[in-house]
C-alpha positions as CSV (number, residue, x, y, z in Angstrom):
1,M,84.9,92.1,102.3
2,S,84.0,92.0,98.6
3,L,85.8,93.6,95.7
4,R,82.6,96.1,95.1
5,K,83.0,97.3,98.5
6,A,86.7,97.6,98.9
7,Y,85.9,99.8,95.6
8,L,83.4,101.8,97.6
9,I,85.5,102.7,100.0
10,I,87.7,104.5,97.5
11,F,85.0,106.3,95.7
12,L,83.9,107.9,98.7
13,V,87.4,108.7,100.4
14,L,88.4,110.2,96.8
15,L,85.1,112.3,96.9
16,V,85.7,113.8,100.5
17,D,89.9,114.1,99.4
18,Q,88.3,115.8,95.7
19,L,86.0,117.8,97.3
20,S,87.6,119.5,100.6
21,K,90.5,120.3,98.3
22,I,88.6,122.0,96.2
23,F,86.5,123.7,99.0
24,V,90.3,125.1,99.9
25,K,91.8,125.6,96.7
26,T,88.8,128.1,95.1
27,N,87.8,129.5,98.7
28,F,91.3,129.9,100.1
29,I,94.7,132.1,99.8
30,L,97.8,130.6,100.0
31,G,99.3,130.9,103.5
32,E,95.3,132.2,104.7
33,E,94.1,130.7,108.3
34,V,91.3,129.6,110.0
35,E,91.3,129.0,113.6
36,V,87.9,126.2,114.5
37,F,89.9,125.3,116.8
38,S,92.9,127.2,119.2
39,W,94.4,123.0,118.5
40,F,92.9,122.6,115.2
41,K,92.7,125.1,111.7
42,I,91.9,125.0,108.5
43,L,96.1,126.2,106.9
44,F,95.8,126.3,103.2
45,I,99.8,124.9,102.0
46,E,100.8,123.1,99.0
47,N,103.2,121.2,98.4
48,E,105.5,118.8,96.2
49,G,103.6,116.3,97.4
50,M,105.9,113.9,99.6
51,A,106.4,113.6,103.2
52,W,106.4,117.1,105.6
53,G,107.5,119.3,101.8
54,T,110.4,117.4,101.4
55,K,111.1,118.0,97.2
56,I,113.6,115.7,95.0
57,P,115.8,118.1,93.7
58,G,116.3,119.0,89.9
59,T,114.4,119.5,87.0
60,Y,112.2,115.9,86.4
61,G,112.4,115.6,90.0
62,K,108.4,116.2,90.8
63,L,108.1,114.0,87.4
64,F,110.2,111.4,88.4
65,L,107.7,111.4,92.4
66,T,103.9,111.2,90.5
67,L,105.5,108.4,88.0
68,F,106.9,106.9,90.3
69,R,103.2,106.9,92.8
70,L,101.6,106.4,89.3
71,V,103.8,102.4,89.5
72,A,103.2,102.2,93.5
73,V,99.0,102.5,93.2
74,T,99.1,100.2,90.5
75,G,100.3,97.4,92.5
76,I,98.4,98.6,95.6
77,G,95.7,98.7,92.7
78,Y,96.8,94.6,93.0
79,W,97.6,94.1,95.9
80,L,93.7,94.8,96.5
81,W,92.2,92.1,93.7
82,E,94.6,89.7,94.8
83,S,93.7,89.5,98.3
84,V,90.0,90.2,97.3
85,E,90.1,87.3,94.8
86,R,92.7,84.7,95.3
87,K,93.4,85.5,98.9
88,N,90.3,85.9,100.3
89,G,91.7,88.4,102.9
90,S,90.7,89.6,106.1
91,N,88.7,92.5,105.7
92,Y,90.8,94.3,107.7
93,L,93.4,94.4,105.4
94,I,91.4,95.2,102.7
95,V,90.0,98.1,104.8
96,A,93.4,99.4,105.0
97,I,94.6,98.2,101.6
98,A,91.5,100.2,99.9
99,L,91.8,103.6,102.4
100,I,96.0,103.2,101.1
101,L,95.2,102.4,97.7
102,A,92.3,106.0,97.9
103,G,94.5,107.9,99.3
104,A,97.3,107.6,97.8
105,F,95.4,108.1,94.4
106,G,94.0,110.7,95.8
107,N,97.3,112.6,95.8
108,I,98.5,111.5,92.3
109,I,95.5,113.5,91.3
110,D,96.5,116.7,92.4
111,S,100.2,116.2,91.3
112,V,98.5,114.7,87.8
113,F,95.9,117.7,87.0
114,Y,95.8,120.9,88.9
115,G,98.8,122.3,87.5
116,R,96.3,122.3,84.7
117,I,92.9,122.7,86.0
118,F,94.0,126.0,88.4
119,N,95.5,128.5,88.8
120,D,97.9,130.0,90.8
121,S,97.0,130.5,94.9
122,N,99.8,133.5,95.4
123,A,97.4,136.9,96.5
124,Q,94.5,134.9,95.3
125,L,91.8,132.6,95.0
126,A,92.4,130.2,92.4
127,T,89.9,129.1,89.6
128,L,88.6,125.7,88.2
129,F,89.6,125.1,84.9
130,S,91.1,127.9,84.6
131,D,92.5,128.9,81.1
132,K,96.2,130.8,82.6
133,P,96.9,127.4,85.1
134,Y,99.8,127.1,87.4
135,G,101.7,124.1,85.7
136,A,102.4,122.0,83.2
137,W,100.8,118.1,83.7
138,F,101.4,115.8,86.3
139,H,103.6,119.1,87.9
140,G,100.3,120.1,90.5
141,Q,101.5,120.5,93.8
142,V,99.2,119.0,96.3
143,V,96.9,120.8,98.3
144,D,96.9,119.9,102.7
145,M,94.9,122.0,105.3
146,F,93.6,120.1,108.1
147,Y,96.7,121.6,110.6
148,F,96.3,120.1,115.3
149,P,99.4,122.5,116.5
150,I,97.9,121.0,120.4
151,W,100.8,122.1,122.1
152,H,103.4,125.2,121.3
153,G,105.9,126.3,124.0
154,V,109.4,126.7,124.4
155,L,111.1,122.4,125.9
156,P,113.0,122.3,128.8
157,S,116.5,122.7,128.6
158,W,116.9,118.9,130.2
159,I,115.5,117.5,126.3
160,P,118.2,116.1,124.2
161,V,118.1,117.2,120.8
162,W,115.3,119.4,121.0
163,G,115.3,121.2,125.2
164,G,114.6,124.4,125.4
165,K,114.5,125.5,121.7
166,D,110.5,126.2,120.2
167,F,108.2,123.1,119.5
168,T,105.0,122.9,118.7
169,F,103.3,119.5,118.4
170,F,101.7,118.3,116.2
171,N,102.9,120.7,113.7
172,A,101.8,118.2,110.4
173,I,99.5,119.9,108.2
174,F,98.1,117.1,105.3
175,N,94.9,116.1,103.5
176,V,91.7,113.6,103.8
177,A,94.0,111.2,101.6
178,D,97.0,111.6,104.1
179,M,95.1,110.7,106.4
180,A,93.1,107.4,104.5
181,I,96.8,106.8,104.2
182,S,98.2,106.9,108.1
183,T,94.3,105.1,108.7
184,G,95.2,102.3,106.7
185,V,98.8,101.9,107.5
186,G,97.8,102.3,111.1
187,I,95.0,99.1,110.9
188,L,98.0,96.6,109.2
189,I,100.7,97.7,112.2
190,F,98.1,98.0,115.3
191,F,95.8,95.4,113.5
192,N,98.9,92.9,112.0
193,K,97.7,89.8,112.8
194,K,93.9,89.5,112.8
195,A,94.7,91.5,108.9
196,F,96.8,89.2,107.6
197,H,94.8,86.0,109.3
198,K,93.1,84.7,105.9
199,T,88.5,83.8,106.6
200,N,87.5,81.0,105.3
């Protein structure tokens, strides 16, 4: 696969990711939920950008996370270029790297820019290019919206750790960028031999 095709994948993922985030950000109040099906909801939340809403403590925690991501994306970008231009990597590998790179970059856009181009979403709809931004450069919140509470209930008491407790499967809330990263990692795991097989 050529770099041009890889870049097209990245562009399309970024386009869908950012359009969906901007739509939710400008049409939903923070915490607002719309039920599509009983097992699929659009639920607008924002987080610091780590998995499961984890935060790095301290004044510079968010800035450190954003800078780390920028370094990581640079490394992933080089991996993509090297896999195409030098190592003639398989289509599985190139698609996987392109998806991971697009997803990582999609969430970086939120972290770097959203604090300066949107106003607050608490109890109001955010405005794009607001004159009252909610944060500083590199301190934006990542927008998540896809929620699949496929099953909710109390687990049997005989199940270790979670037995007898209220439980929701699947309780993560994510975005298009997260899906791209997960899909790319999934390709590398489940198609490992094909992904790392060099083509002639």
